[in-house]
mmCIF file of the N, C-alpha and C atoms, coordinates in Angstrom:
data_MODEL
# 
_entry.id   MODEL 
# 
loop_
_atom_site.group_PDB 
_atom_site.id 
_atom_site.type_symbol 
_atom_site.label_atom_id 
_atom_site.label_alt_id 
_atom_site.label_comp_id 
_atom_site.label_asym_id 
_atom_site.label_entity_id 
_atom_site.label_seq_id 
_atom_site.pdbx_PDB_ins_code 
_atom_site.Cartn_x 
_atom_site.Cartn_y 
_atom_site.Cartn_z 
_atom_site.occupancy 
_atom_site.B_iso_or_equiv 
_atom_site.pdbx_formal_charge 
_atom_site.auth_seq_id 
_atom_site.auth_comp_id 
_atom_site.auth_asym_id 
_atom_site.auth_atom_id 
_atom_site.pdbx_PDB_model_num 
ATOM 1   N N  . MET A 1 1  ? 0.839   -1.173 0.000  1.00 0.00 ? 1  MET A N  1 
ATOM 2   C CA . MET A 1 1  ? 0.000   0.000  0.000  1.00 0.00 ? 1  MET A CA 1 
ATOM 3   C C  . MET A 1 1  ? 0.885   1.237  0.000  1.00 0.00 ? 1  MET A C  1 
ATOM 4   N N  . LYS A 1 2  ? 0.609   2.116  -0.961 1.00 0.00 ? 2  LYS A N  1 
ATOM 5   C CA . LYS A 1 2  ? 1.404   3.326  -1.113 1.00 0.00 ? 2  LYS A CA 1 
ATOM 6   C C  . LYS A 1 2  ? 0.782   4.454  -0.292 1.00 0.00 ? 2  LYS A C  1 
ATOM 7   N N  . ILE A 1 3  ? 1.640   5.218  0.404  1.00 0.00 ? 3  ILE A N  1 
ATOM 8   C CA . ILE A 1 3  ? 1.172   6.340  1.222  1.00 0.00 ? 3  ILE A CA 1 
ATOM 9   C C  . ILE A 1 3  ? 1.202   7.605  0.374  1.00 0.00 ? 3  ILE A C  1 
ATOM 10  N N  . ASN A 1 4  ? 0.100   8.303  0.401  1.00 0.00 ? 4  ASN A N  1 
ATOM 11  C CA . ASN A 1 4  ? 0.005   9.563  -0.331 1.00 0.00 ? 4  ASN A CA 1 
ATOM 12  C C  . ASN A 1 4  ? 0.915   10.588 0.352  1.00 0.00 ? 4  ASN A C  1 
ATOM 13  N N  . PRO A 1 5  ? 1.827   11.238 -0.401 1.00 0.00 ? 5  PRO A N  1 
ATOM 14  C CA . PRO A 1 5  ? 2.753   12.200 0.207  1.00 0.00 ? 5  PRO A CA 1 
ATOM 15  C C  . PRO A 1 5  ? 2.038   13.404 0.833  1.00 0.00 ? 5  PRO A C  1 
ATOM 16  N N  . ALA A 1 6  ? 0.928   13.822 0.268  1.00 0.00 ? 6  ALA A N  1 
ATOM 17  C CA . ALA A 1 6  ? 0.200   14.965 0.823  1.00 0.00 ? 6  ALA A CA 1 
ATOM 18  C C  . ALA A 1 6  ? -0.369  14.620 2.198  1.00 0.00 ? 6  ALA A C  1 
ATOM 19  N N  . ILE A 1 7  ? -0.881  13.415 2.339  1.00 0.00 ? 7  ILE A N  1 
ATOM 20  C CA . ILE A 1 7  ? -1.432  12.998 3.632  1.00 0.00 ? 7  ILE A CA 1 
ATOM 21  C C  . ILE A 1 7  ? -0.308  12.818 4.653  1.00 0.00 ? 7  ILE A C  1 
ATOM 22  N N  . ALA A 1 8  ? 0.816   12.266 4.227  1.00 0.00 ? 8  ALA A N  1 
ATOM 23  C CA . ALA A 1 8  ? 1.952   12.091 5.131  1.00 0.00 ? 8  ALA A CA 1 
ATOM 24  C C  . ALA A 1 8  ? 2.464   13.448 5.612  1.00 0.00 ? 8  ALA A C  1 
ATOM 25  N N  . PHE A 1 9  ? 2.590   14.397 4.691  1.00 0.00 ? 9  PHE A N  1 
ATOM 26  C CA . PHE A 1 9  ? 3.052   15.739 5.052  1.00 0.00 ? 9  PHE A CA 1 
ATOM 27  C C  . PHE A 1 9  ? 2.070   16.408 6.007  1.00 0.00 ? 9  PHE A C  1 
ATOM 28  N N  . THR A 1 10 ? 0.777   16.234 5.755  1.00 0.00 ? 10 THR A N  1 
ATOM 29  C CA . THR A 1 10 ? -0.245  16.810 6.634  1.00 0.00 ? 10 THR A CA 1 
ATOM 30  C C  . THR A 1 10 ? -0.160  16.214 8.032  1.00 0.00 ? 10 THR A C  1 
ATOM 31  N N  . LEU A 1 11 ? 0.029   14.912 8.115  1.00 0.00 ? 11 LEU A N  1 
ATOM 32  C CA . LEU A 1 11 ? 0.136   14.267 9.424  1.00 0.00 ? 11 LEU A CA 1 
ATOM 33  C C  . LEU A 1 11 ? 1.404   14.686 10.167 1.00 0.00 ? 11 LEU A C  1 
ATOM 34  N N  . ILE A 1 12 ? 2.493   14.873 9.429  1.00 0.00 ? 12 ILE A N  1 
ATOM 35  C CA . ILE A 1 12 ? 3.735   15.346 10.055 1.00 0.00 ? 12 ILE A CA 1 
ATOM 36  C C  . ILE A 1 12 ? 3.543   16.753 10.607 1.00 0.00 ? 12 ILE A C  1 
ATOM 37  N N  . LEU A 1 13 ? 2.913   17.623 9.822  1.00 0.00 ? 13 LEU A N  1 
ATOM 38  C CA . LEU A 1 13 ? 2.658   18.988 10.295 1.00 0.00 ? 13 LEU A CA 1 
ATOM 39  C C  . LEU A 1 13 ? 1.709   18.993 11.487 1.00 0.00 ? 13 LEU A C  1 
ATOM 40  N N  . LEU A 1 14 ? 0.700   18.148 11.453 1.00 0.00 ? 14 LEU A N  1 
ATOM 41  C CA . LEU A 1 14 ? -0.239  18.064 12.567 1.00 0.00 ? 14 LEU A CA 1 
ATOM 42  C C  . LEU A 1 14 ? 0.468   17.601 13.840 1.00 0.00 ? 14 LEU A C  1 
ATOM 43  N N  . ALA A 1 15 ? 1.329   16.609 13.713 1.00 0.00 ? 15 ALA A N  1 
ATOM 44  C CA . ALA A 1 15 ? 2.079   16.123 14.876 1.00 0.00 ? 15 ALA A CA 1 
ATOM 45  C C  . ALA A 1 15 ? 3.024   17.201 15.399 1.00 0.00 ? 15 ALA A C  1 
ATOM 46  N N  . ALA A 1 16 ? 3.642   17.955 14.494 1.00 0.00 ? 16 ALA A N  1 
ATOM 47  C CA . ALA A 1 16 ? 4.537   19.035 14.919 1.00 0.00 ? 16 ALA A CA 1 
ATOM 48  C C  . ALA A 1 16 ? 3.767   20.126 15.654 1.00 0.00 ? 16 ALA A C  1 
ATOM 49  N N  . MET A 1 17 ? 2.582   20.456 15.180 1.00 0.00 ? 17 MET A N  1 
ATOM 50  C CA . MET A 1 17 ? 1.781   21.493 15.839 1.00 0.00 ? 17 MET A CA 1 
ATOM 51  C C  . MET A 1 17 ? 1.287   21.024 17.204 1.00 0.00 ? 17 MET A C  1 
ATOM 52  N N  . VAL A 1 18 ? 0.914   19.765 17.320 1.00 0.00 ? 18 VAL A N  1 
ATOM 53  C CA . VAL A 1 18 ? 0.494   19.238 18.620 1.00 0.00 ? 18 VAL A CA 1 
ATOM 54  C C  . VAL A 1 18 ? 1.678   19.257 19.588 1.00 0.00 ? 18 VAL A C  1 
ATOM 55  N N  . GLY A 1 19 ? 2.838   18.868 19.116 1.00 0.00 ? 19 GLY A N  1 
ATOM 56  C CA . GLY A 1 19 ? 4.039   18.901 19.955 1.00 0.00 ? 19 GLY A CA 1 
ATOM 57  C C  . GLY A 1 19 ? 4.392   20.314 20.387 1.00 0.00 ? 19 GLY A C  1 
ATOM 58  N N  . ALA A 1 20 ? 4.302   21.267 19.454 1.00 0.00 ? 20 ALA A N  1 
ATOM 59  C CA . ALA A 1 20 ? 4.590   22.660 19.800 1.00 0.00 ? 20 ALA A CA 1 
ATOM 60  C C  . ALA A 1 20 ? 3.573   23.189 20.801 1.00 0.00 ? 20 ALA A C  1 
ATOM 61  N N  . GLY A 1 21 ? 2.329   22.798 20.673 1.00 0.00 ? 21 GLY A N  1 
ATOM 62  C CA . GLY A 1 21 ? 1.307   23.222 21.624 1.00 0.00 ? 21 GLY A CA 1 
ATOM 63  C C  . GLY A 1 21 ? 1.563   22.680 23.014 1.00 0.00 ? 21 GLY A C  1 
ATOM 64  N N  . ILE A 1 22 ? 1.977   21.437 23.098 1.00 0.00 ? 22 ILE A N  1 
ATOM 65  C CA . ILE A 1 22 ? 2.275   20.834 24.400 1.00 0.00 ? 22 ILE A CA 1 
ATOM 66  C C  . ILE A 1 22 ? 3.477   21.520 25.044 1.00 0.00 ? 22 ILE A C  1 
ATOM 67  N N  . VAL A 1 23 ? 4.507   21.773 24.252 1.00 0.00 ? 23 VAL A N  1 
ATOM 68  C CA . VAL A 1 23 ? 5.706   22.429 24.787 1.00 0.00 ? 23 VAL A CA 1 
ATOM 69  C C  . VAL A 1 23 ? 5.385   23.840 25.255 1.00 0.00 ? 23 VAL A C  1 
ATOM 70  N N  . SER A 1 24 ? 4.660   24.611 24.448 1.00 0.00 ? 24 SER A N  1 
ATOM 71  C CA . SER A 1 24 ? 4.367   25.996 24.831 1.00 0.00 ? 24 SER A CA 1 
ATOM 72  C C  . SER A 1 24 ? 3.414   26.066 26.018 1.00 0.00 ? 24 SER A C  1 
ATOM 73  N N  . SER A 1 25 ? 2.469   25.145 26.100 1.00 0.00 ? 25 SER A N  1 
ATOM 74  C CA . SER A 1 25 ? 1.556   25.177 27.245 1.00 0.00 ? 25 SER A CA 1 
ATOM 75  C C  . SER A 1 25 ? 2.268   24.789 28.534 1.00 0.00 ? 25 SER A C  1 
ATOM 76  N N  . SER A 1 26 ? 3.152   23.819 28.481 1.00 0.00 ? 26 SER A N  1 
ATOM 77  C CA . SER A 1 26 ? 3.888   23.449 29.697 1.00 0.00 ? 26 SER A CA 1 
ATOM 78  C C  . SER A 1 26 ? 4.856   24.550 30.105 1.00 0.00 ? 26 SER A C  1 
ATOM 79  N N  . TRP A 1 27 ? 5.449   25.229 29.148 1.00 0.00 ? 27 TRP A N  1 
ATOM 80  C CA . TRP A 1 27 ? 6.343   26.348 29.455 1.00 0.00 ? 27 TRP A CA 1 
ATOM 81  C C  . TRP A 1 27 ? 5.549   27.496 30.070 1.00 0.00 ? 27 TRP A C  1 
ATOM 82  N N  . GLY A 1 28 ? 4.390   27.804 29.524 1.00 0.00 ? 28 GLY A N  1 
ATOM 83  C CA . GLY A 1 28 ? 3.540   28.857 30.082 1.00 0.00 ? 28 GLY A CA 1 
ATOM 84  C C  . GLY A 1 28 ? 3.062   28.516 31.475 1.00 0.00 ? 28 GLY A C  1 
ATOM 85  N N  . TYR A 1 29 ? 2.724   27.271 31.707 1.00 0.00 ? 29 TYR A N  1 
ATOM 86  C CA . TYR A 1 29 ? 2.306   26.841 33.046 1.00 0.00 ? 29 TYR A CA 1 
ATOM 87  C C  . TYR A 1 29 ? 3.450   27.008 34.036 1.00 0.00 ? 29 TYR A C  1 
ATOM 88  N N  . ALA A 1 30 ? 4.652   26.626 33.623 1.00 0.00 ? 30 ALA A N  1 
ATOM 89  C CA . ALA A 1 30 ? 5.811   26.745 34.512 1.00 0.00 ? 30 ALA A CA 1 
ATOM 90  C C  . ALA A 1 30 ? 6.113   28.212 34.814 1.00 0.00 ? 30 ALA A C  1 
ATOM 91  N N  . LEU A 1 31 ? 6.034   29.073 33.804 1.00 0.00 ? 31 LEU A N  1 
ATOM 92  C CA . LEU A 1 31 ? 6.278   30.501 34.030 1.00 0.00 ? 31 LEU A CA 1 
ATOM 93  C C  . LEU A 1 31 ? 5.227   31.100 34.949 1.00 0.00 ? 31 LEU A C  1 
ATOM 94  N N  . GLY A 1 32 ? 3.977   30.749 34.745 1.00 0.00 ? 32 GLY A N  1 
ATOM 95  C CA . GLY A 1 32 ? 2.909   31.265 35.593 1.00 0.00 ? 32 GLY A CA 1 
ATOM 96  C C  . GLY A 1 32 ? 3.024   30.777 37.018 1.00 0.00 ? 32 GLY A C  1 
ATOM 97  N N  . ARG A 1 33 ? 3.390   29.528 37.178 1.00 0.00 ? 33 ARG A N  1 
ATOM 98  C CA . ARG A 1 33 ? 3.551   28.978 38.527 1.00 0.00 ? 33 ARG A CA 1 
ATOM 99  C C  . ARG A 1 33 ? 4.705   29.659 39.248 1.00 0.00 ? 33 ARG A C  1 
ATOM 100 N N  . GLN A 1 34 ? 5.785   29.922 38.525 1.00 0.00 ? 34 GLN A N  1 
ATOM 101 C CA . GLN A 1 34 ? 6.932   30.601 39.119 1.00 0.00 ? 34 GLN A CA 1 
ATOM 102 C C  . GLN A 1 34 ? 6.584   32.043 39.472 1.00 0.00 ? 34 GLN A C  1 
ATOM 103 N N  . ALA A 1 35 ? 5.785   32.695 38.645 1.00 0.00 ? 35 ALA A N  1 
ATOM 104 C CA . ALA A 1 35 ? 5.409   34.084 38.905 1.00 0.00 ? 35 ALA A CA 1 
ATOM 105 C C  . ALA A 1 35 ? 4.514   34.201 40.127 1.00 0.00 ? 35 ALA A C  1 
ATOM 106 N N  . LEU A 1 36 ? 3.760   33.163 40.425 1.00 0.00 ? 36 LEU A N  1 
ATOM 107 C CA . LEU A 1 36 ? 2.828   33.223 41.544 1.00 0.00 ? 36 LEU A CA 1 
ATOM 108 C C  . LEU A 1 36 ? 3.376   32.618 42.835 1.00 0.00 ? 36 LEU A C  1 
ATOM 109 N N  . THR A 1 37 ? 4.646   32.262 42.862 1.00 0.00 ? 37 THR A N  1 
ATOM 110 C CA . THR A 1 37 ? 5.199   31.739 44.107 1.00 0.00 ? 37 THR A CA 1 
ATOM 111 C C  . THR A 1 37 ? 5.229   32.855 45.142 1.00 0.00 ? 37 THR A C  1 
ATOM 112 N N  . GLY A 1 38 ? 4.795   32.546 46.325 1.00 0.00 ? 38 GLY A N  1 
ATOM 113 C CA . GLY A 1 38 ? 4.759   33.537 47.397 1.00 0.00 ? 38 GLY A CA 1 
ATOM 114 C C  . GLY A 1 38 ? 3.473   34.324 47.455 1.00 0.00 ? 38 GLY A C  1 
ATOM 115 N N  . VAL A 1 39 ? 2.592   34.157 46.501 1.00 0.00 ? 39 VAL A N  1 
ATOM 116 C CA . VAL A 1 39 ? 1.310   34.860 46.510 1.00 0.00 ? 39 VAL A CA 1 
ATOM 117 C C  . VAL A 1 39 ? 0.294   33.953 47.187 1.00 0.00 ? 39 VAL A C  1 
ATOM 118 N N  . ARG A 1 40 ? -0.403  34.506 48.166 1.00 0.00 ? 40 ARG A N  1 
ATOM 119 C CA . ARG A 1 40 ? -1.395  33.722 48.893 1.00 0.00 ? 40 ARG A CA 1 
ATOM 120 C C  . ARG A 1 40 ? -2.751  34.389 48.788 1.00 0.00 ? 40 ARG A C  1 
ATOM 121 N N  . GLN A 1 41 ? -3.778  33.600 48.999 1.00 0.00 ? 41 GLN A N  1 
ATOM 122 C CA . GLN A 1 41 ? -5.129  34.140 49.039 1.00 0.00 ? 41 GLN A CA 1 
ATOM 123 C C  . GLN A 1 41 ? -5.336  34.860 50.356 1.00 0.00 ? 41 GLN A C  1 
ATOM 124 N N  . PRO A 1 42 ? -6.228  35.829 50.388 1.00 0.00 ? 42 PRO A N  1 
ATOM 125 C CA . PRO A 1 42 ? -6.527  36.483 51.659 1.00 0.00 ? 42 PRO A CA 1 
ATOM 126 C C  . PRO A 1 42 ? -7.079  35.468 52.662 1.00 0.00 ? 42 PRO A C  1 
ATOM 127 N N  . GLU A 1 43 ? -6.797  35.702 53.927 1.00 0.00 ? 43 GLU A N  1 
ATOM 128 C CA . GLU A 1 43 ? -7.232  34.762 54.956 1.00 0.00 ? 43 GLU A CA 1 
ATOM 129 C C  . GLU A 1 43 ? -8.728  34.822 55.200 1.00 0.00 ? 43 GLU A C  1 
ATOM 130 N N  . ALA A 1 44 ? -9.325  35.989 55.024 1.00 0.00 ? 44 ALA A N  1 
ATOM 131 C CA . ALA A 1 44 ? -10.759 36.131 55.266 1.00 0.00 ? 44 ALA A CA 1 
ATOM 132 C C  . ALA A 1 44 ? -11.350 37.039 54.200 1.00 0.00 ? 44 ALA A C  1 
ATOM 133 N N  . ARG A 1 45 ? -12.634 36.887 53.992 1.00 0.00 ? 45 ARG A N  1 
ATOM 134 C CA . ARG A 1 45 ? -13.311 37.753 53.034 1.00 0.00 ? 45 ARG A CA 1 
ATOM 135 C C  . ARG A 1 45 ? -13.560 39.115 53.658 1.00 0.00 ? 45 ARG A C  1 
ATOM 136 N N  . PRO A 1 46 ? -13.399 40.172 52.887 1.00 0.00 ? 46 PRO A N  1 
ATOM 137 C CA . PRO A 1 46 ? -13.740 41.486 53.429 1.00 0.00 ? 46 PRO A CA 1 
ATOM 138 C C  . PRO A 1 46 ? -15.252 41.591 53.590 1.00 0.00 ? 46 PRO A C  1 
ATOM 139 N N  . SER A 1 47 ? -15.664 42.171 54.675 1.00 0.00 ? 47 SER A N  1 
ATOM 140 C CA . SER A 1 47 ? -17.099 42.308 54.912 1.00 0.00 ? 47 SER A CA 1 
ATOM 141 C C  . SER A 1 47 ? -17.484 43.773 54.871 1.00 0.00 ? 47 SER A C  1 
ATOM 142 N N  . SER A 1 48 ? -18.756 44.014 54.749 1.00 0.00 ? 48 SER A N  1 
ATOM 143 C CA . SER A 1 48 ? -19.229 45.394 54.701 1.00 0.00 ? 48 SER A CA 1 
ATOM 144 C C  . SER A 1 48 ? -19.052 46.080 56.045 1.00 0.00 ? 48 SER A C  1 
ATOM 145 N N  . ALA A 1 49 ? -18.986 45.326 57.133 1.00 0.00 ? 49 ALA A N  1 
ATOM 146 C CA . ALA A 1 49 ? -18.794 45.921 58.460 1.00 0.00 ? 49 ALA A CA 1 
ATOM 147 C C  . ALA A 1 49 ? -17.398 46.515 58.590 1.00 0.00 ? 49 ALA A C  1 
ATOM 148 N N  . SER A 1 50 ? -16.410 45.870 57.999 1.00 0.00 ? 50 SER A N  1 
ATOM 149 C CA . SER A 1 50 ? -15.052 46.399 58.109 1.00 0.00 ? 50 SER A CA 1 
ATOM 150 C C  . SER A 1 50 ? -14.887 47.669 57.281 1.00 0.00 ? 50 SER A C  1 
ATOM 151 N N  . THR A 1 51 ? -15.599 47.783 56.191 1.00 0.00 ? 51 THR A N  1 
ATOM 152 C CA . THR A 1 51 ? -15.499 49.004 55.396 1.00 0.00 ? 51 THR A CA 1 
ATOM 153 C C  . THR A 1 51 ? -16.255 50.144 56.040 1.00 0.00 ? 51 THR A C  1 
ATOM 154 N N  . ALA A 1 52 ? -17.263 49.847 56.846 1.00 0.00 ? 52 ALA A N  1 
ATOM 155 C CA . ALA A 1 52 ? -18.021 50.904 57.509 1.00 0.00 ? 52 ALA A CA 1 
ATOM 156 C C  . ALA A 1 52 ? -17.231 51.519 58.648 1.00 0.00 ? 52 ALA A C  1 
ATOM 157 N N  . ASN A 1 53 ? -16.276 50.781 59.220 1.00 0.00 ? 53 ASN A N  1 
ATOM 158 C CA . ASN A 1 53 ? -15.505 51.276 60.351 1.00 0.00 ? 53 ASN A CA 1 
ATOM 159 C C  . ASN A 1 53 ? -14.297 52.106 59.939 1.00 0.00 ? 53 ASN A C  1 
ATOM 160 N N  . ARG A 1 54 ? -14.037 52.225 58.676 1.00 0.00 ? 54 ARG A N  1 
ATOM 161 C CA . ARG A 1 54 ? -12.877 52.984 58.225 1.00 0.00 ? 54 ARG A CA 1 
ATOM 162 C C  . ARG A 1 54 ? -13.079 54.468 58.474 1.00 0.00 ? 54 ARG A C  1 
ATOM 163 N N  . SER A 1 55 ? -11.997 55.106 58.874 1.00 0.00 ? 55 SER A N  1 
ATOM 164 C CA . SER A 1 55 ? -12.072 56.550 59.083 1.00 0.00 ? 55 SER A CA 1 
ATOM 165 C C  . SER A 1 55 ? -11.708 57.260 57.787 1.00 0.00 ? 55 SER A C  1 
ATOM 166 N N  . GLY A 1 56 ? -12.243 58.443 57.589 1.00 0.00 ? 56 GLY A N  1 
ATOM 167 C CA . GLY A 1 56 ? -11.976 59.204 56.381 1.00 0.00 ? 56 GLY A CA 1 
ATOM 168 C C  . GLY A 1 56 ? -13.012 58.936 55.324 1.00 0.00 ? 56 GLY A C  1 
ATOM 169 N N  . SER A 1 57 ? -13.279 59.943 54.561 1.00 0.00 ? 57 SER A N  1 
ATOM 170 C CA . SER A 1 57 ? -14.301 59.805 53.533 1.00 0.00 ? 57 SER A CA 1 
ATOM 171 C C  . SER A 1 57 ? -13.695 59.732 52.142 1.00 0.00 ? 57 SER A C  1 
ATOM 172 N N  . GLY A 1 58 ? -12.378 59.636 52.071 1.00 0.00 ? 58 GLY A N  1 
ATOM 173 C CA . GLY A 1 58 ? -11.743 59.580 50.770 1.00 0.00 ? 58 GLY A CA 1 
ATOM 174 C C  . GLY A 1 58 ? -11.559 60.945 50.153 1.00 0.00 ? 58 GLY A C  1 
ATOM 175 N N  . SER A 1 59 ? -11.670 61.994 50.945 1.00 0.00 ? 59 SER A N  1 
ATOM 176 C CA . SER A 1 59 ? -11.534 63.349 50.411 1.00 0.00 ? 59 SER A CA 1 
ATOM 177 C C  . SER A 1 59 ? -10.079 63.790 50.366 1.00 0.00 ? 59 SER A C  1 
ATOM 178 N N  . ASP A 1 60 ? -9.142  62.903 50.686 1.00 0.00 ? 60 ASP A N  1 
ATOM 179 C CA . ASP A 1 60 ? -7.724  63.237 50.646 1.00 0.00 ? 60 ASP A CA 1 
ATOM 180 C C  . ASP A 1 60 ? -7.190  63.261 49.220 1.00 0.00 ? 60 ASP A C  1 
ATOM 181 N N  . PHE A 1 61 ? -7.983  62.862 48.280 1.00 0.00 ? 61 PHE A N  1 
ATOM 182 C CA . PHE A 1 61 ? -7.576  62.802 46.887 1.00 0.00 ? 61 PHE A CA 1 
ATOM 183 C C  . PHE A 1 61 ? -7.571  64.204 46.289 1.00 0.00 ? 61 PHE A C  1 
ATOM 184 N N  . VAL A 1 62 ? -6.428  64.625 45.742 1.00 0.00 ? 62 VAL A N  1 
ATOM 185 C CA . VAL A 1 62 ? -6.291  65.966 45.179 1.00 0.00 ? 62 VAL A CA 1 
ATOM 186 C C  . VAL A 1 62 ? -5.896  65.830 43.714 1.00 0.00 ? 62 VAL A C  1 
ATOM 187 N N  . LEU A 1 63 ? -6.625  66.490 42.845 1.00 0.00 ? 63 LEU A N  1 
ATOM 188 C CA . LEU A 1 63 ? -6.298  66.487 41.429 1.00 0.00 ? 63 LEU A CA 1 
ATOM 189 C C  . LEU A 1 63 ? -5.270  67.569 41.139 1.00 0.00 ? 63 LEU A C  1 
ATOM 190 N N  . MET A 1 64 ? -4.320  67.232 40.273 1.00 0.00 ? 64 MET A N  1 
ATOM 191 C CA . MET A 1 64 ? -3.313  68.215 39.880 1.00 0.00 ? 64 MET A CA 1 
ATOM 192 C C  . MET A 1 64 ? -3.729  68.831 38.557 1.00 0.00 ? 64 MET A C  1 
ATOM 193 N N  . LYS A 1 65 ? -3.256  70.036 38.319 1.00 0.00 ? 65 LYS A N  1 
ATOM 194 C CA . LYS A 1 65 ? -3.545  70.702 37.056 1.00 0.00 ? 65 LYS A CA 1 
ATOM 195 C C  . LYS A 1 65 ? -2.673  70.096 35.963 1.00 0.00 ? 65 LYS A C  1 
ATOM 196 N N  . GLU A 1 66 ? -3.250  70.000 34.787 1.00 0.00 ? 66 GLU A N  1 
ATOM 197 C CA . GLU A 1 66 ? -2.534  69.392 33.673 1.00 0.00 ? 66 GLU A CA 1 
ATOM 198 C C  . GLU A 1 66 ? -1.312  70.208 33.293 1.00 0.00 ? 66 GLU A C  1 
ATOM 199 N N  . ASP A 1 67 ? -1.416  71.530 33.351 1.00 0.00 ? 67 ASP A N  1 
ATOM 200 C CA . ASP A 1 67 ? -0.283  72.384 33.001 1.00 0.00 ? 67 ASP A CA 1 
ATOM 201 C C  . ASP A 1 67 ? 0.903   72.140 33.934 1.00 0.00 ? 67 ASP A C  1 
ATOM 202 N N  . ASP A 1 68 ? 0.624   71.951 35.222 1.00 0.00 ? 68 ASP A N  1 
ATOM 203 C CA . ASP A 1 68 ? 1.703   71.687 36.172 1.00 0.00 ? 68 ASP A CA 1 
ATOM 204 C C  . ASP A 1 68 ? 2.385   70.354 35.871 1.00 0.00 ? 68 ASP A C  1 
ATOM 205 N N  . ILE A 1 69 ? 1.598   69.370 35.510 1.00 0.00 ? 69 ILE A N  1 
ATOM 206 C CA . ILE A 1 69 ? 2.156   68.055 35.187 1.00 0.00 ? 69 ILE A CA 1 
ATOM 207 C C  . ILE A 1 69 ? 3.020   68.136 33.935 1.00 0.00 ? 69 ILE A C  1 
ATOM 208 N N  . LEU A 1 70 ? 2.528   68.835 32.909 1.00 0.00 ? 70 LEU A N  1 
ATOM 209 C CA . LEU A 1 70 ? 3.289   68.958 31.669 1.00 0.00 ? 70 LEU A CA 1 
ATOM 210 C C  . LEU A 1 70 ? 4.584   69.727 31.886 1.00 0.00 ? 70 LEU A C  1 
ATOM 211 N N  . LYS A 1 71 ? 4.555   70.776 32.708 1.00 0.00 ? 71 LYS A N  1 
ATOM 212 C CA . LYS A 1 71 ? 5.774   71.532 33.009 1.00 0.00 ? 71 LYS A CA 1 
ATOM 213 C C  . LYS A 1 71 ? 6.778   70.649 33.738 1.00 0.00 ? 71 LYS A C  1 
ATOM 214 N N  . ASP A 1 72 ? 6.305   69.861 34.664 1.00 0.00 ? 72 ASP A N  1 
ATOM 215 C CA . ASP A 1 72 ? 7.178   68.964 35.416 1.00 0.00 ? 72 ASP A CA 1 
ATOM 216 C C  . ASP A 1 72 ? 7.818   67.928 34.494 1.00 0.00 ? 72 ASP A C  1 
ATOM 217 N N  . VAL A 1 73 ? 7.032   67.348 33.607 1.00 0.00 ? 73 VAL A N  1 
ATOM 218 C CA . VAL A 1 73 ? 7.552   66.343 32.676 1.00 0.00 ? 73 VAL A CA 1 
ATOM 219 C C  . VAL A 1 73 ? 8.559   66.966 31.725 1.00 0.00 ? 73 VAL A C  1 
ATOM 220 N N  . LYS A 1 74 ? 8.262   68.148 31.219 1.00 0.00 ? 74 LYS A N  1 
ATOM 221 C CA . LYS A 1 74 ? 9.176   68.818 30.295 1.00 0.00 ? 74 LYS A CA 1 
ATOM 222 C C  . LYS A 1 74 ? 10.489  69.152 30.992 1.00 0.00 ? 74 LYS A C  1 
ATOM 223 N N  . ALA A 1 75 ? 10.416  69.603 32.248 1.00 0.00 ? 75 ALA A N  1 
ATOM 224 C CA . ALA A 1 75 ? 11.638  69.908 32.994 1.00 0.00 ? 75 ALA A CA 1 
ATOM 225 C C  . ALA A 1 75 ? 12.468  68.650 33.224 1.00 0.00 ? 75 ALA A C  1 
ATOM 226 N N  . ARG A 1 76 ? 11.817  67.542 33.497 1.00 0.00 ? 76 ARG A N  1 
ATOM 227 C CA . ARG A 1 76 ? 12.552  66.295 33.712 1.00 0.00 ? 76 ARG A CA 1 
ATOM 228 C C  . ARG A 1 76 ? 13.203  65.809 32.427 1.00 0.00 ? 76 ARG A C  1 
ATOM 229 N N  . ILE A 1 77 ? 12.507  65.953 31.307 1.00 0.00 ? 77 ILE A N  1 
ATOM 230 C CA . ILE A 1 77 ? 13.050  65.477 30.033 1.00 0.00 ? 77 ILE A CA 1 
ATOM 231 C C  . ILE A 1 77 ? 14.226  66.334 29.596 1.00 0.00 ? 77 ILE A C  1 
ATOM 232 N N  . GLU A 1 78 ? 14.068  67.635 29.674 1.00 0.00 ? 78 GLU A N  1 
ATOM 233 C CA . GLU A 1 78 ? 15.106  68.534 29.171 1.00 0.00 ? 78 GLU A CA 1 
ATOM 234 C C  . GLU A 1 78 ? 16.311  68.607 30.097 1.00 0.00 ? 78 GLU A C  1 
ATOM 235 N N  . GLY A 1 79 ? 16.066  68.721 31.381 1.00 0.00 ? 79 GLY A N  1 
ATOM 236 C CA . GLY A 1 79 ? 17.183  68.921 32.291 1.00 0.00 ? 79 GLY A CA 1 
ATOM 237 C C  . GLY A 1 79 ? 17.553  67.711 33.105 1.00 0.00 ? 79 GLY A C  1 
ATOM 238 N N  . GLY A 1 80 ? 16.744  66.708 33.064 1.00 0.00 ? 80 GLY A N  1 
ATOM 239 C CA . GLY A 1 80 ? 17.001  65.537 33.876 1.00 0.00 ? 80 GLY A CA 1 
ATOM 240 C C  . GLY A 1 80 ? 16.843  65.816 35.357 1.00 0.00 ? 80 GLY A C  1 
ATOM 241 N N  . LEU A 1 81 ? 16.080  66.830 35.696 1.00 0.00 ? 81 LEU A N  1 
ATOM 242 C CA . LEU A 1 81 ? 15.896  67.224 37.085 1.00 0.00 ? 81 LEU A CA 1 
ATOM 243 C C  . LEU A 1 81 ? 14.792  66.404 37.723 1.00 0.00 ? 81 LEU A C  1 
ATOM 244 N N  . GLU A 1 82 ? 14.902  66.223 39.006 1.00 0.00 ? 82 GLU A N  1 
ATOM 245 C CA . GLU A 1 82 ? 13.854  65.550 39.771 1.00 0.00 ? 82 GLU A CA 1 
ATOM 246 C C  . GLU A 1 82 ? 12.972  66.614 40.394 1.00 0.00 ? 82 GLU A C  1 
ATOM 247 N N  . ALA A 1 83 ? 12.173  67.287 39.580 1.00 0.00 ? 83 ALA A N  1 
ATOM 248 C CA . ALA A 1 83 ? 11.300  68.351 40.080 1.00 0.00 ? 83 ALA A CA 1 
ATOM 249 C C  . ALA A 1 83 ? 10.115  67.748 40.800 1.00 0.00 ? 83 ALA A C  1 
ATOM 250 N N  . GLU A 1 84 ? 9.629   68.443 41.798 1.00 0.00 ? 84 GLU A N  1 
ATOM 251 C CA . GLU A 1 84 ? 8.476   67.969 42.579 1.00 0.00 ? 84 GLU A CA 1 
ATOM 252 C C  . GLU A 1 84 ? 7.221   68.619 42.081 1.00 0.00 ? 84 GLU A C  1 
# 
């Protein structure tokens, strides 16, 4: 029985793609597992009672003017200064 070269080539490519998929998925799993070492889930769920006891209303947030930000960025780019 003669094997059709087109079918043989297709099967070789299919096997190569399955192999590449297995290799890339195992590599991605290993990278993800390594990235998450030391990360733990919270010990308890946050409840609405704990958020009600917080002090402050969140009014400490201050918006900066865009012109001030642009001047600061331009000064840092041109002079390399650490302007505040």
